[in-house]
C-alpha positions, 0 to 999 in steps of 0.5 A: 374687515371691520372687527366688533368689540367684545364686552369685557365678561365677569370672571370667576376667581380663585386664590392661589399663590404664584411663582414669578420672576419679573422682568421690568423695562423702568425701576418702581422709582423711574416709574414714579418720576415718569408718571405724574402723581395720580398715575397710581390711581390717585383722583387728585380731587376731594369731591363725592365724584372723583375723576378717573386718574390719567393713567390706568394699569390694564393687565394682559394674561397671555398664553400660547401653544396650548395643544389641546393639553387639558390634562397635566402633560406628562415626562418633560412635556410637563416641566419647566426649568428654573433658574435659581439665585446661585445660577443652578437650575431645578425643574418643576411640574407644570401644566394643566388646565385645572390648575392654568384657570386656578392661577389665571383666576387668581391673577385677576383679582385686584385687577379690574381691567384684565384681559386674557390673550393667546398666541395660538396653536390652542388646538392641534396636535391634541391629545387623545381627550381633546383630538378624538372630539376634533378639539371641541373640549379644548374649546370649551375649556378656553371658554371656561378660562375666560380667554378673551382673544387669540390669533390663529396658529398653524395648528388650527389649520390641520383640518382645514378653514372650515373645521376652523370656521366651526371651532369659532362659530359652533355646530356639530362635525360634519362627518362625526356629528354631535359627541353629546346631547349638546349642540357644540356652541363654538368658542366665546372669544374671536380667532384673528387671522389677520394674514390669512386670506381666501384666495378668491376674495382676498379677504381674511377668513376670519376678523383681522382685528379685535377691539377690548373695551372697558369704560374709556379704555380702548385696546387693540388686537391684531393676530397673524400666524407665521407666514410659512404655515403652508410649508408645515400644514398638509396641503389639504389643511390650507387649500384655497388660503393665501399666507401674507407677510407678517410685519406688512399685515400688522402695520396695515391693520395698526393703521386702521385701528389708528384711524378708529381711534385705537391706539393702544395695540397688541399684536398676537403673532404665532412665530417665536424666537429661541432664547439662549437659555432653557430657563423660563425666568432667564434675563433675556435683556441681561447684556442689552434689550433682547440679546438673548434671543435670536429667531424670527420673531427678532426681525419681526419685532424690529420691523413692526410699526412702532404703534403696536405696543407689545408682542404675545408670541408662540410657536417655538415653545419657547419661554421668554420676556424680552424687549426688543427695539421697534423701528424708532429705537424704542424698547419693546416688549415680546414674550412667549409663555412656553407650551402646553399650559406650563407657563402664562405671562401677566403684562402690566400695559399702563394706558394714558387716558390723555393720549389713548396710548400704552406708556411704554416706559411703565411696561413690566412683564413676567413668565409665571409657572402654572404649578400643581400645588394650588387647588383645581378648578372644579368647573375644569376638573368636571369638564375633563372628567366628562370627555374621559369618560366618552374617551375612555373605552378607545383610549385606555386600550393597551397597544404595547408594552415598555421597558423604560421611558421612550423619549422624543428629545434630541437630534436623533429621539429614540421615539423618532426612530421607534416610529420609523421602524414602525412605519419600516415595518408596515410598509414591508407588508404593504409591499416587501421590497421596502427599504427604509422609512423617514419621519419628520421630527415635528410630528413626534409630540411626545414621548411614551413613559414607563411610569403608568399615568392611570391604572393601566400599570407601569410599561403599559402603552395605551391607545390614548398615550399613542394618540399623544404621539401621533395625533395627526391622522397622517397616512403612511405612504410608500413612494419609489425614489432614486438613491440620489433623491435619498441623498438629496432629502437628507441633505434638505434636511440642513439647507435650502428652507431648513438652512437656518433651522435644521430639521433632522428626519428620524430614520429607520433601523438600518440607514445611517450616516454621519451629520457634521456640524462643523459644516454648513449648508447640504455639506453637513450630511457627509455624503460618503457615510450614508449606508443602508443595511451597510452597504452605500446608497446606489445614485441610479437604483431605485428605493422604495421609501415610507414616509408620512403624507406629510413628508410625502407632499414635501412638507416641512421642506423636503421638497424632493420627498414630494417628487416620489413615484409609484405612490401607495397609501396605506392606513394612518400612522398611529395605526402603524405604531400600535400594530408595531408595538402589539407585535413586538412586546408583551407584558413578559418581553417589553419592548427596549427604547431605541438606542438612537444611535443611527445619526453620528454627530461631529460637533 
């Protein structure tokens, strides 16, 4: 399906200081020796109409996994770790589209050939200011950020392909209608979904690629999401769709772009890796190209055709700037800018007008912190204010009180335990025979912070804060399982689809077991250690289990949880959490964070 070229838009810019650490494939000296004298913009002529130089630097600004975080994210979600010259680290507050806009506009200054691209999950799992309005506010913000193009991510399918098409093309929501007196216009930028096909037509549901062009410089972009999207999105969200292999898809469309004379190609891939360090400025190539990163993106990068010049990635919410050899053995840049708008990547692609390709040895890239010590972009401040005014009557409502931060980090997190307890309590209201609750870790999007984010006061949990923690509107479902199935579900945390990257379920009070990380596969869950209220699980007995609708559908590789019987569907999971906080806390008696001591870990 051909993709039409979108004209380059003029950009508004604002001055700001940048915090950057540059990772380069070639030193300045090597670059100078590798490229002709005119590579730095010298025309080589003395007439009134100088010829353009052979080489043109193209700036590629990129970010990923914004997830509708328009306002500065709080807690650990709003900080990045920076490696210091002496080997120590420090944390920096980061994120917020008012600041991201300022940083991007400043970065573009002096770079007439500048493109801004994203690696997917711009929307979905969003805070209330965006999620309450089906992410229309985020699309409007991205338009103001002058985003040129993005791939789809798995979360773009949270509400299905029709809703994604509405975000692209505009129009009021089919159920909730228009939120303002103006019709939603949709995205100014193309969403690319090269490997997402309609089951019936076998064609991509959106454009597979897009070509940026300025004067005689052309760069093609191919966008894909991870092939495993159906396993991490609700079944309704991916109904009628096929998700194809990332490498095969990119290679296919790279050939198509080449046939059209486009030889400079960037792949936007919503799949990522795991760097050896949590510091955003860690030298990924310190001990050899790409040696500081692992995970799915490594195999993808090693197999994507050499015709692709750079890979912008995402999904894992990590930060890295690495070089990984392509199939011909040549280094190629692979980047990711963390998540929630805390970082952006600035990559220089040196375009060779003679060949129409990128001079790979000249590519350089760096991740930059979206610090909050710069002026806010006034147009984004206005946008946030407009949507906050609409959300305030709902979002500012107190739903509970906490005595300290309820963090969402760790193998077992206090926030995960709190959600599981809330779902167990709600399950018992529906059916007093409910025995336990299980919560998927990916559904815990944030923790709760004790310090007030607005005028509500310290320790007060607002509906907006609860929405940020659980934004998916999953229902709480009750199902019957045998004891053997409960044990099997726990083992699926570390085996089968989750063997390489375990997904540890958050468990309700009363369920305990030992996780032995010195073992492999399913054996890491010690069967004899599994206890419910102090008693061993009876393989032949029936247990009533509360989960959310995502797990009840077998999501995240928990196939056994998709085999329950006696289904009873309750309210949405956020309501269950709000009801639990309201019933179990007060201003005088705030809820203490759970101790997160239900899973014993042996390392």
